[in-house]
C-alpha positions in Angstrom: 0.0 0.0 0.0 1.3 3.5 -0.9 -0.1 6.3 1.1 -0.3 9.4 -1.2 2.7 8.4 -3.4 5.0 10.8 -5.2 4.2 10.5 -9.0 5.9 11.8 -12.1 4.7 12.0 -15.7 7.1 10.4 -18.2 5.9 10.9 -21.8 5.7 13.3 -24.7 4.3 16.5 -23.2 2.0 17.0 -26.2 -0.1 14.0 -25.1 -0.7 15.0 -21.5 -3.8 17.1 -21.9 -5.6 14.5 -24.0 -4.7 11.6 -21.7 -5.5 13.6 -18.6 -8.0 16.4 -19.2 -8.8 18.8 -16.3 -11.2 16.5 -14.4 -8.7 13.6 -14.6 -5.9 15.8 -13.3 -8.0 16.9 -10.4 -8.7 13.3 -9.6 -5.0 12.5 -9.9 -4.0 15.3 -7.5 -6.4 13.8 -4.9 -4.6 10.4 -5.1 -1.0 11.4 -5.5 1.6 14.2 -5.0 2.4 15.2 -8.5 3.6 18.4 -10.3 1.3 18.4 -13.4 3.5 21.0 -15.0 6.5 18.7 -15.0 6.6 16.1 -17.8 9.8 14.0 -18.2 10.7 13.3 -21.8 14.3 12.5 -20.9 15.4 11.2 -17.5 18.6 13.3 -17.7 16.5 16.5 -17.6 18.2 18.7 -14.9 14.8 19.5 -13.4 14.5 15.9 -12.3 17.6 15.7 -10.2 15.8 16.5 -7.0 12.5 14.8 -8.1 13.6 11.3 -9.1 15.0 10.2 -5.7 11.5 10.8 -4.2 9.4 9.2 -7.0 7.2 6.2 -6.2 5.2 5.9 -9.4 5.8 6.8 -13.0 2.8 7.6 -15.1 4.1 6.9 -18.6 2.8 7.0 -22.2 4.2 7.4 -25.7 7.7 8.9 -25.7 8.7 7.6 -22.3 12.4 6.7 -22.4 13.3 3.1 -21.5 13.2 2.3 -17.7 16.9 1.3 -17.6 19.3 0.7 -14.8 20.4 4.3 -14.8 16.8 5.5 -14.2 16.2 2.9 -11.5 19.4 3.9 -9.7 18.3 7.6 -9.8 14.9 6.6 -8.5 15.5 4.2 -5.6 11.9 4.4 -4.3 10.3 3.7 -7.7 7.8 0.9 -7.3 5.5 1.1 -10.3 5.1 2.3 -13.9 1.6 2.8 -15.0 1.4 3.1 -18.8 -1.3 5.2 -20.4 -0.8 3.5 -23.7 -0.7 0.0 -25.2 2.5 -1.9 -25.6 5.2 -1.6 -23.0 7.9 -3.4 -25.0 9.8 -0.3 -25.7 9.6 0.7 -22.0 10.6 -2.2 -19.9 14.2 -3.5 -19.5 15.7 -6.4 -17.6 16.4 -3.9 -14.8 12.7 -3.5 -14.3 12.2 -7.2 -13.5 15.3 -7.2 -11.3 13.8 -4.4 -9.3 10.4 -6.3 -9.3 8.8 -3.1 -10.6 5.1 -3.3 -11.1 4.2 -2.6 -14.7 0.7 -1.9 -15.8 -0.7 -1.1 -19.3 -3.8 0.5 -20.6 -3.8 -1.9 -23.5 -7.3 -3.1 -22.6 -8.6 0.4 -23.0 -6.6 0.9 -26.2 -8.1 -2.3 -27.6 -11.6 -0.8 -27.7 -11.0 1.6 -30.6 -8.9 -0.9 -32.5 -11.7 -3.5 -32.3 -14.2 -0.8 -33.4 -12.1 0.1 -36.4 -11.7 -3.6 -37.3 -15.4 -4.3 -37.1 -16.1 -1.3 -39.3 -13.5 -2.5 -41.8 -15.0 -6.0 -41.8 -18.5 -4.8 -42.4 -17.5 -2.3 -45.1 -15.3 -4.9 -46.8 -18.2 -7.4 -46.7 -20.4 -4.8 -48.5 -17.5 -4.5 -51.1 -17.5 -0.8 -50.3 -13.9 -0.2 -51.1 -14.2 -1.7 -54.6 -17.5 -0.1 -55.4 -16.2 3.3 -54.2 -13.3 3.1 -56.6 -15.6 2.2 -59.5 -18.0 5.0 -58.7 -15.2 7.5 -58.5 -13.8 6.2 -61.8 -17.1 6.2 -63.8 -18.7 9.2 -62.0 -22.0 7.5 -62.4 -24.0 4.4 -61.3 -27.3 2.7 -62.0 -29.7 2.8 -59.1 -30.8 -0.6 -58.1 -27.9 -2.4 -59.9 -27.0 -5.5 -57.8 -23.4 -6.3 -57.0 -23.3 -10.1 -56.6 -20.1 -10.1 -54.6 -21.4 -7.7 -52.0 -23.1 -8.4 -48.8 -22.5 -9.6 -45.2 -25.1 -12.3 -44.9 -23.3 -15.5 -44.2 -19.9 -13.9 -45.0 -17.1 -16.0 -43.6 -14.6 -14.0 -41.5 -11.4 -15.3 -40.0 -9.7 -13.9 -36.9 -6.0 -14.6 -36.5 -5.1 -14.3 -32.9 -7.3 -14.4 -29.8 -5.6 -11.3 -28.3 -7.6 -8.9 -26.2 -8.4 -7.1 -29.5 -9.1 -10.3 -31.3 -11.5 -11.4 -28.6 -13.2 -8.0 -28.6 -13.7 -8.2 -32.4 -15.3 -11.6 -32.0 -17.6 -10.2 -29.4 -18.6 -7.2 -31.5 -19.1 -9.3 -34.6 -21.2 -12.0 -32.9 -24.6 -10.2 -33.4 -24.1 -10.0 -37.1 -25.1 -12.7 -39.6 -21.5 -13.8 -40.2 -19.7 -17.1 -40.0 -16.7 -16.6 -37.7 -13.7 -18.8 -37.2 -10.5 -18.3 -35.3 -6.8 -19.4 -35.5 -4.8 -19.2 -32.3 -2.5 -22.1 -31.3 -2.5 -21.2 -27.6 -5.9 -19.8 -26.7 -9.3 -21.4 -26.9 -12.4 -19.2 -27.2 -15.8 -20.7 -26.4 -18.5 -20.5 -29.0 -16.3 -20.0 -32.1 -15.0 -22.5 -34.6 -11.2 -22.8 -34.2 -9.2 -24.0 -37.3 -5.6 -24.2 -38.5 -4.2 -21.0 -40.2 -4.1 -22.6 -43.6 -7.8 -23.6 -43.4 -8.8 -20.2 -42.2 -6.9 -18.4 -45.1 -8.3 -20.7 -47.7 -11.9 -20.6 -46.6 -12.5 -17.0 -45.4 -13.7 -14.0 -47.4 -12.2 -11.6 -44.9 -9.2 -12.2 -42.7 -8.3 -9.9 -39.8 -4.9 -10.1 -38.0 -4.6 -9.7 -34.2 -1.5 -11.7 -33.4 1.5 -10.3 -31.4 4.7 -9.4 -33.2 7.5 -11.9 -32.3 9.9 -14.2 -34.0 7.1 -16.8 -34.4 4.7 -14.5 -36.2 7.2 -12.6 -38.3 5.9 -12.6 -41.9 3.4 -15.3 -40.9 1.3 -14.0 -43.8 3.8 -14.7 -46.6 3.6 -15.4 -50.3 2.4 -19.0 -49.9 -0.2 -18.2 -47.3 -1.5 -15.2 -49.3 -1.8 -17.6 -52.3 -4.2 -19.7 -50.2 -6.7 -16.8 -49.9 -9.6 -17.1 -52.4 -10.0 -14.6 -55.2 -11.6 -11.4 -54.0 -10.7 -12.0 -50.3 -9.8 -9.1 -48.1 -6.9 -8.9 -45.6 -7.2 -6.5 -42.6 -4.2 -5.7 -40.5 -4.6 -3.5 -37.4 -2.0 -5.5 -35.4 1.7 -5.1 -36.5 3.1 -4.6 -40.0 5.7 -7.3 -39.4 3.0 -10.0 -39.6 2.8 -9.6 -43.3 5.4 -9.9 -46.1 4.8 -6.5 -47.7 6.4 -7.4 -51.0 4.3 -10.6 -51.3 1.1 -8.6 -50.5 2.0 -5.9 -53.1 2.3 -8.6 -55.7 -1.1 -10.1 -54.9 -2.7 -6.7 -54.8 -1.1 -5.6 -58.0 -2.5 -8.7 -59.7 -5.9 -7.6 -58.5 -6.7 -10.9 -56.8 -7.0 -9.6 -53.2 -7.8 -6.4 -51.4 -6.3 -5.1 -48.1 -7.2 -2.7 -45.3 -3.9 -1.7 -43.7 -3.6 0.5 -40.6 -0.1 -0.9 -40.0 2.7 -1.7 -42.5 6.2 -2.8 -42.7 8.1 -0.5 -42.9 6.1 2.2 -41.1 5.6 4.7 -42.5 5.9 3.4 -46.0 8.4 4.9 -48.4 6.7 7.6 -50.5 7.1 5.5 -53.7 5.4 2.4 -52.2 2.9 1.0 -54.7 0.4 0.6 -51.8 -0.4 4.3 -52.0 -1.7 4.0 -55.6 -3.2 0.5 -55.7 -7.1 0.9 -55.8 -7.5 -2.3 -53.8 -5.3 -1.1 -50.9 -7.1 1.0 -48.3 -4.4 2.7 -46.1 -4.7 4.6 -42.8 -1.8 6.0 -40.8 -1.8 3.8 -37.7 -4.9 5.4 -36.3 -7.0 2.4 -35.3 -5.8 2.7 -31.7 -6.7 5.5 -29.3 -6.9 8.9 -31.0 -8.5 12.3 -30.0 -10.9 12.0 -27.1 -10.3 8.2 -26.9 -7.0 8.9 -25.2 -8.8 10.0 -22.1 -10.1 6.4 -21.7 -6.5 5.2 -21.2 -5.8 8.0 -18.7 -8.8 6.9 -16.7 -7.5 3.3 -16.8 -4.2 4.5 -15.3 -6.0 6.5 -12.6 -8.0 3.4 -11.7 -4.8 1.4 -11.4 -3.2 4.1 -9.2 -6.2 4.0 -6.9 -5.8 0.2 -6.6 -2.1 0.6 -5.9 -2.7 3.2 -3.2 -5.4 1.1 -1.6 -3.3 -2.1 -1.5 -5.3 -4.0 -4.1 -3.7 -6.0 -7.0 -3.4 -4.1 -10.3 -6.1 -5.1 -12.8 -3.9 -4.7 -15.8 -0.4 -5.8 -14.7 2.1 -6.9 -17.3 4.6 -9.6 -16.3 7.8 -10.7 -18.0 6.1 -13.8 -19.3 3.4 -11.6 -20.9 5.7 -9.6 -23.1 6.0 -12.2 -25.9 2.2 -12.6 -26.0 1.2 -9.0 -26.6 1.6 -6.7 -29.5 
């Protein structure tokens, strides 16, 4: 239990107001001793020399420097880092586990808008919206009542790759629709959904959505051979990590006009300006915005405040990340 801990923001200052609007800052001040005008973007900032030795909790987000041995030496009282963002892979170091630092992530909160984006993409792809939009823009005309046989979500087969927190949320949100869902995940079982091998999923689904973590096992898991298994007209959606897909192989399939893709993440990221993906009519690109943006950032700030209250009250963290979790998350 920490009685009114000393806290410090460690993130890019530009994000603070969106993560913690005025009512959230008022709530934070009631829980912890914190200077809301001090935001650490670098731990060697001279202003931190007298602050770090007294810090119990770091409130981190995008732009926080790694929590390395130097930082932990300068902050001997540091007990927890509460991350107002998703992945903590760029944040934690072996020194964190040696200190037995408590690490918490707002990844569950960040999963909400990613899942919402994915569900919107699935339903729009099922209506063949991306193809039909391109045709309308090209012809500048259409015939009212003309039926597009390839369009429609009734009975559309959708494959989810990865029962991550986002993958499970997507399954939950898609459940009320008249879709046929299946899942590939070699480690996690999800009740009520057909689970299949990856090759079967790719060869049988009209729409495939990726929600696997980025690690050695999943690097380029969607390669040339697996893309070739997807049926003509299928759509690949990637809101997870660009490294899951062999970009060159995907470009080849898209250039042939056989597949379509909705890509919020790519490899590399951002793409080079001359990437064919920018000009291919069957590639729908967005600039890594499926996660929390705009007013959605406040949801992650609220998650961190809830965690801080648990920490102060002596309750277990609800969103703790352990060393063993790191390879299972994005």
